[in-house]
C-alpha positions as MATLAB code, in Angstrom:
seq = 'MWAGILCSATALVANRAAAEALLVIDAESGRVLFAQNAGNPWYPASVTKLMTTYVTLHAVKEGRLTLDQPLTVSANAVAQAPVKMGFRAGTQVTVDNALKMLMVKSANDIAVVLAEGVAGSIENFADQMNWHARRLGMVQSSFVNPNGLPADDQITSARDLAILARALIREFPEYDYYWHLPGIRMGKMVQRNYNTLLGRYPGADGMKTGFICASGFNLVASATRDGRRLIAVVLGAPSSAVRALKAAQLLERGFSSSTGGLSWLMPPLGTVETVQPVNVAPPNLRDEMCGAHRKRPATEDEDEILPANTGPESPYGIFLSSLSSPKTKAALLQDSNMGEPVLVYTGTKPPAPGAASEESKPKSDKKKTAKPAAAKQAATPNAVPTPSGDSPAPKPKPKKKTAPKPISLEPPAS';
ca = [
      -7.633  -30.181   16.301;
      -5.707  -27.021   15.367;
      -4.085  -28.799   12.435;
      -7.496  -30.136   11.379;
      -8.989  -26.641   11.337;
      -6.117  -25.365    9.246;
      -6.453  -28.218    6.740;
     -10.217  -27.701    6.463;
      -9.760  -23.984    6.023;
      -7.159  -24.509    3.328;
      -9.445  -26.804    1.354;
     -12.484  -24.561    1.737;
     -10.796  -21.395    0.576;
      -8.482  -22.839   -2.059;
     -10.115  -20.754   -4.765;
      -9.507  -17.507   -2.887;
      -6.104  -18.517   -1.522;
      -4.749  -18.841   -5.040;
      -5.629  -15.177   -5.591;
      -3.943  -13.685   -2.549;
      -0.574  -13.554   -0.832;
      -0.078  -13.333    2.947;
       2.972  -12.830    5.122;
       3.731  -11.783    8.693;
       7.245  -11.322   10.055;
       9.034  -10.049   13.141;
      10.370   -6.587   12.290;
      13.498   -6.920   14.419;
      14.700  -10.391   13.468;
      12.990  -10.804   10.099;
      11.681  -14.193   11.240;
       8.696  -15.454    9.228;
       5.684  -16.271   11.402;
       3.237  -17.176    8.630;
       3.481  -17.208    4.839;
       1.163  -18.051    1.961;
       2.141  -17.341   -1.653;
       4.661  -14.872   -0.188;
       7.129  -15.541   -3.016;
       4.614  -15.030   -5.814;
       5.044  -11.898   -7.959;
       2.289   -9.294   -7.609;
       1.295   -5.869   -8.918;
       2.022   -3.504   -6.004;
      -0.399   -0.634   -6.779;
       0.086    2.229   -4.300;
       2.205    0.271   -1.847;
       4.851    1.297   -4.405;
       4.863    4.581   -2.480;
       6.721    2.873    0.352;
       9.704    2.636   -2.008;
       9.127    6.237   -3.122;
       9.277    7.242    0.533;
      12.368    5.092    1.124;
      14.296    6.646   -1.782;
      13.246   10.170   -0.721;
      14.275    9.673    2.918;
      17.537    8.142    1.753;
      18.208   11.318   -0.243;
      17.434   13.379    2.870;
      19.780   11.212    4.920;
      22.548   11.740    2.364;
      21.986   15.512    2.413;
      20.840   15.742   -1.204;
      17.674   17.555   -0.110;
      15.993   18.621    3.131;
      12.502   18.147    4.524;
      11.761   21.875    4.339;
      13.033   22.177    0.753;
      10.294   23.326   -1.667;
       9.628   21.220   -4.760;
       7.742   22.480   -7.815;
       4.692   20.761   -9.274;
       5.398   20.074  -12.953;
       3.040   19.653  -15.886;
       3.969   15.959  -15.803;
       2.775   15.718  -12.190;
      -0.456   17.546  -13.035;
      -1.146   15.010  -15.797;
      -1.185   12.021  -13.411;
      -4.415   10.093  -12.933;
      -6.512   10.437   -9.765;
      -6.254   10.102   -6.826;
      -4.172   13.284   -6.579;
      -3.935   16.603   -4.757;
      -4.714   18.471   -7.974;
      -2.325   21.405   -7.570;
      -1.618   23.689  -10.526;
       1.710   23.497  -12.320;
       4.216   25.788  -10.638;
       2.811   25.245   -7.144;
       5.496   24.600   -4.552;
       5.285   22.073   -1.729;
       7.946   21.091    0.792;
       9.363   17.576    0.936;
       7.795   17.144    4.388;
       4.301   18.097    3.238;
       4.695   16.054    0.066;
       5.515   12.924    2.090;
       2.449   13.465    4.276;
       0.212   13.883    1.219;
       1.794   10.824   -0.381;
       1.325    8.504    2.586;
      -2.178    9.602    3.603;
      -4.008   10.576    0.416;
      -1.819    8.336   -1.772;
      -1.553   11.264   -4.182;
      -0.195   10.160   -7.558;
       0.801   13.681   -8.611;
       2.793   14.175   -5.412;
       4.690   10.940   -6.063;
       5.892   12.482   -9.322;
       6.765   15.760   -7.557;
       9.014   13.814   -5.172;
      10.517   11.705   -7.959;
      11.414   14.752  -10.030;
      12.661   16.601   -6.955;
      14.971   13.754   -5.948;
      16.202   12.527   -9.332;
      15.112   15.034  -11.988;
      12.765   12.667  -13.827;
      10.548    9.638  -13.316;
      12.996    7.497  -15.298;
      15.986    8.485  -13.154;
      13.968    7.988   -9.988;
      12.880    4.515  -11.133;
      16.553    3.674  -11.590;
      17.152    4.672   -7.982;
      14.127    2.644   -6.838;
      15.457   -0.445   -8.593;
      19.002    0.103   -7.337;
      17.801    0.290   -3.730;
      15.559   -2.745   -4.299;
      18.552   -4.829   -5.429;
      20.668   -3.523   -2.553;
      17.987   -4.525   -0.023;
      17.576   -7.998   -1.540;
      14.192   -7.347   -3.171;
      14.975   -9.748   -6.008;
      11.409   -9.889   -7.405;
      10.754   -6.161   -7.589;
      10.767   -3.956  -10.662;
       9.658   -0.313  -10.671;
       8.919    1.984  -13.587;
       6.988    4.743  -11.804;
       6.837    6.217   -8.277;
       3.097    5.925   -7.672;
       2.082    2.374   -8.616;
      -0.252    3.313  -11.445;
      -0.789    0.314  -13.750;
       2.272   -0.888  -15.649;
       3.136   -4.409  -16.768;
       6.686   -4.143  -15.390;
       5.688   -2.672  -12.011;
       6.041   -5.879   -9.981;
       6.894   -6.947   -6.431;
       5.941   -9.694   -3.952;
       4.859  -10.020   -0.319;
       8.398  -11.159    0.440;
       9.959   -8.064   -1.090;
       7.458   -5.672    0.476;
       8.174   -7.078    3.933;
      11.903   -6.544    3.314;
      11.198   -2.938    2.281;
       8.934   -2.237    5.261;
      11.544   -3.655    7.613;
      14.209   -1.429    6.039;
      12.040    1.678    6.488;
      11.442    0.863   10.157;
      15.061    0.015   10.933;
      16.830    2.703    8.873;
      14.529    5.666    9.506;
      13.158    5.407   13.067;
      13.108    9.220   13.358;
      10.579    9.396   10.492;
       8.282    6.656   11.754;
       5.340    9.073   12.040;
       5.032    9.321    8.243;
       3.505    5.836    7.997;
       0.955    6.156   10.781;
      -0.458    9.662   10.292;
      -4.212    9.646   11.061;
      -4.988   12.021    8.207;
      -4.209   15.369    6.599;
      -6.084   18.673    6.625;
      -5.788   21.456    4.053;
      -8.329   24.230    4.218;
     -11.718   22.530    4.202;
     -10.295   19.308    2.786;
      -9.796   16.505    5.302;
      -8.462   13.133    4.166;
      -8.303   10.189    6.564;
      -5.660    7.514    6.139;
      -6.870    4.604    4.002;
      -5.173    2.208    6.430;
      -8.179    1.527    8.667;
      -6.120   -0.546   11.106;
      -4.803    2.743   12.486;
      -6.853    3.645   15.527;
      -8.793    0.375   15.338;
      -6.265   -2.411   15.880;
      -4.379   -2.057   19.194;
      -0.779   -1.100   18.491;
      -1.195   -0.487   14.755;
       1.506    1.940   13.574;
       1.801    1.652    9.767;
       2.137    1.539    6.842;
       0.483    1.776    3.333;
      -2.499    0.571    1.301;
      -2.846    0.071   -2.439;
      -5.404   -0.898   -5.052;
      -5.673   -1.339   -8.787;
      -8.013   -3.767  -10.502;
      -5.193   -6.125  -11.505;
      -3.764   -6.410   -7.976;
      -6.822   -6.399   -5.739;
      -6.663   -4.718   -2.347;
      -3.130   -4.606   -0.921;
      -1.864   -3.606    2.507;
       1.486   -3.484    4.247;
       0.705   -3.120    7.955;
       2.751   -2.905   11.124;
       1.872   -3.043   14.808;
       3.768   -2.970   18.107;
       2.815   -4.780   21.287;
       4.908   -5.125   24.459;
       7.943   -3.773   22.640;
       7.654   -6.270   19.779;
       6.894   -5.007   16.272;
       5.430   -7.124   13.484;
       4.924   -6.493    9.771;
       2.007   -8.048    7.883;
       1.506   -8.047    4.117;
      -1.842   -8.769    2.439;
      -2.025   -8.793   -1.365;
      -5.131   -9.472   -3.457;
      -7.877   -9.122   -0.831;
     -11.400   -8.770   -2.285;
     -12.179   -5.476   -0.491;
     -10.651   -2.788    1.683;
     -12.532   -4.128    4.702;
     -11.307   -7.685    4.197;
      -7.686   -6.633    3.739;
      -7.829   -4.764    7.075;
      -9.423   -7.704    8.873;
      -7.007  -10.158    7.299;
      -4.010   -8.055    8.315;
      -5.379   -7.850   11.864;
      -5.726  -11.627   11.950;
      -2.177  -12.093   10.700;
      -0.808   -9.674   13.281;
      -2.803  -11.375   16.019;
      -1.450  -14.733   14.987;
       2.071  -13.323   15.039;
       1.732  -11.804   18.494;
       0.165  -14.965   19.906;
       3.067  -17.035   18.573;
       5.265  -15.634   21.336;
       2.881  -16.502   24.141;
       3.193  -20.275   24.081;
       0.206  -22.354   23.017;
       0.899  -24.779   20.177;
       3.406  -22.528   18.409;
       6.248  -24.855   19.397;
       4.689  -27.527   17.166;
       5.048  -25.357   14.069;
       8.226  -25.904   12.018;
      10.560  -22.893   11.732;
       9.941  -20.874    8.570;
      13.263  -19.060    8.401;
      13.666  -15.346    7.750;
      11.984  -13.214    5.129;
      15.100  -13.323    2.940;
      14.844  -17.118    2.755;
      11.295  -17.057    1.322;
      11.716  -18.640   -2.108;
      10.766  -16.468   -5.102;
       8.353  -18.176   -7.509;
       9.063  -17.782  -11.222;
       5.540  -17.193  -12.552;
       3.661  -14.249  -14.014;
       1.781  -12.078  -11.498;
      -1.946  -12.841  -11.276;
      -4.325  -10.428  -12.962;
      -7.423   -9.946  -10.783;
      -9.043   -7.335  -13.014;
     -12.148   -9.385  -13.849;
     -12.678  -10.394  -10.228;
     -12.118   -6.887   -8.829;
     -13.647   -4.706  -11.522;
     -15.699   -7.025  -13.738;
     -19.270   -6.484  -14.828;
     -20.530   -8.822  -12.074;
     -19.808   -6.160   -9.434;
     -22.713   -3.887   -8.558;
     -20.257   -0.984   -8.463;
     -16.578   -0.593   -9.375;
     -14.147   -1.451   -6.600;
     -12.430    1.596   -5.073;
      -9.661    2.265   -2.573;
     -12.046    3.994   -0.168;
     -15.141    1.834   -0.543;
     -17.321    1.730    2.552;
     -18.576   -1.840    2.458;
     -18.211   -3.736    5.736;
     -17.631   -7.305    4.557;
     -18.733   -9.439    1.622;
     -21.886  -11.478    2.208;
     -20.022  -14.776    2.396;
     -17.694  -13.929    5.310;
     -19.811  -15.076    8.259;
     -18.365  -17.348   10.966;
     -19.692  -20.492    9.252;
     -18.535  -19.514    5.783;
     -15.284  -20.837    4.279;
     -13.735  -17.398    4.564;
     -14.920  -17.018    8.167;
     -13.441  -20.410    9.111;
     -10.176  -19.391    7.527;
     -10.067  -16.122    9.464;
     -10.863  -17.991   12.678;
      -7.978  -20.362   12.014;
      -5.613  -17.401   11.904;
      -6.681  -15.889   15.222;
      -5.585  -16.724   18.717;
      -8.018  -19.076   20.517;
      -7.669  -16.843   23.568;
      -8.878  -13.741   21.734;
     -12.443  -12.924   22.771;
     -12.720   -9.215   21.996;
     -13.249   -7.912   18.483;
      -9.929   -7.442   16.716;
     -10.999   -4.174   15.106;
     -12.373   -1.602   17.508;
     -14.243    1.659   16.931;
     -11.989    4.102   15.155;
      -9.842    6.379   17.312;
      -7.319    7.650   14.791;
      -6.741   11.114   16.207;
      -6.734   14.503   14.530;
      -5.451   15.002   10.978;
      -2.243   17.014   10.580;
      -2.028   20.314    8.718;
      -0.458   20.318    5.248;
       0.023   23.307    2.962;
       1.706   24.612   -0.173;
       4.638   26.994   -0.077;
       7.198   27.036    2.701;
       5.148   28.529    5.537;
       1.807   27.394    7.001;
      -1.099   29.721    6.223;
      -2.387   32.110    8.855;
      -5.420   30.756   10.751;
      -8.499   30.980    8.539;
      -6.495   31.986    5.456;
      -6.089   29.910    2.309;
      -4.681   31.215   -0.954;
      -6.006   30.096   -4.304;
      -2.726   28.294   -4.921;
      -3.080   26.228   -1.752;
      -6.560   25.003   -2.598;
      -6.280   21.588   -4.245;
      -8.503   20.917   -7.211;
     -11.076   18.205   -6.775;
     -10.417   14.896   -8.532;
     -13.870   15.302  -10.060;
     -15.101   18.001  -12.425;
     -17.276   20.620  -10.706;
     -19.553   20.933  -13.733;
     -20.650   17.587  -15.101;
     -21.881   17.159  -18.653;
     -25.406   15.836  -19.142;
     -25.420   12.062  -19.318;
     -26.390   12.012  -23.012;
     -23.611   14.423  -23.966;
     -21.074   12.504  -21.887;
     -22.058    9.237  -23.576;
     -21.798   10.828  -26.999;
     -18.349   12.184  -26.197;
     -17.057    8.881  -24.835;
     -19.165    6.053  -26.290;
     -16.782    3.369  -25.042;
     -16.256    4.810  -21.582;
     -16.284    2.492  -18.581;
     -16.634    3.389  -14.881;
     -13.320    4.340  -13.276;
     -12.784    3.706   -9.553;
     -12.227    6.737   -7.348;
      -9.071    5.110   -5.965;
      -6.049    4.247   -8.075;
      -6.916    3.909  -11.759;
      -7.869    0.420  -12.935;
      -5.098   -1.589  -14.491;
      -5.097   -2.363  -18.192;
      -5.101   -6.086  -18.673;
      -1.435   -7.113  -18.815;
      -0.354   -9.360  -21.650;
       0.591  -12.808  -20.323;
       4.299  -13.265  -20.508;
       6.884  -15.557  -19.050;
       8.459  -14.027  -15.958;
      12.201  -14.162  -16.018;
      14.705  -13.382  -13.349;
      15.526   -9.647  -13.108;
      18.570   -8.652  -15.122;
      21.661   -7.924  -13.049;
      21.824   -4.347  -11.844;
      25.039   -2.656  -10.830;
      25.367   -1.846   -7.155;
      27.051    1.409   -8.080;
      24.569    4.162   -7.077;
      22.696    5.655  -10.054;
      23.201    9.293  -10.862;
      21.206   11.620   -8.619;
];
C-alpha cells in the first residue's frame, strides 16, 4: 500500500517534481534518507549566505578577524539591491552583528560588508568560497557573489547544500545560534527570521531561506529530536509556505525512519557524497514564479498560507501525505513560538536604552516619498514589479553545463 501511494503521488505530481529538488540526510553520518533531483544543479539565491557564513567563521577560527572586529560599509555594499539594512557608506558594524543581520534579514549589503572585510573584495571572497566548496566536496557549486543575487554562474545543488550545512554544524558547534535566531531588533525595526519552521516545527534549529524568480523558494532546514539531527533541503518550491511545509514533511519522514515501520524495506541510499551530480543546466523558474499569470509578484516574505490546489485530495496533498509518518496525527507546523528578537547595532558598543543615533538607523528598502504614478511611469516606461525579497533573476541564457574546472587546493590569498 505504501509503495502504491508513493507511485501514485509520483505520477500525479510529475509536473511539479521536475521543478523542485528535495533531500534529507542525517547530520552526523551523512546518510541519505530521501532524495529527489538532489544532484540537479540549481540557482541558490540567498542560501548562498550559508557559504558566506562558513567562510567568515573559518576566518574567525583561523584568527584572521574576530567577532567584535568592526567592518566598514563601503559604497559597493550600499549599491546592492534590496533586501538590505540600508546603512550609509562609512558606517561600522561588528562581524557578530553582521552575521546576525545576514542570517535573519538576509541583507545583501551586509553580505558584501563581510566579503570585503574577510577578503578585501567580492572577487577575492568568491575565490575563497569556491576553494572551500571544492575542499568540502561541493563539486556542483560555483559562486561569484556572497549574497546570491542573480548571476548565471551562481550555481549549487541540494547535494552540495546538504554537504555545506553539515560542515557548518560539525565544524562550528559553538556558533550554532547564528542559524536559528528568532529575529533581530534595531531601534524600532524588528525583523523575524524568514525560516518559519523555527518556533513552529518541534526541534527546528536552522538554517537559511532563499528566493529569486529563477530558483523558486529554497530552504535549507535542520531539526533535532532525541539527540538526532537531520538536514533537509527544498529547492524550487512554489511559495514560502509550501517550502516550509515540505521541509517539515521531509524532516518528519527522516525522523520516522529510525522508529521502525516499513523503513527496512527501503533500499539504502548511501551518503550525501555519493549522490550523483547531473550534468544539465539549472532550471529557470522565472515564468512560473514571477510571470504575468501571478496576481502579485512572488516575494521572500509573502504571507499566503498555501496555494489553492494543496488540499488533502489534491495531487500535491497526496504527495505531502506520502512523505509523512502514518503515526503522525498532530499538525506538523504549530502556532509560532519563535522567541524574542536579539539586539543588533552599528558601532562597537550597544546603544544606551532608548537611544539610537542617526548612523544606527537603517534606511528603509523603499523610498519614503513616492513619485506620483504618472510621473513614475514616465520615468520608467518599461518598469516591471520587483519582489520585496531578493531581486528577480534575469533570464539566464541556456548553456551546456560542464564540469567545474579544477581548482587548486592551495588556500587563496586572504
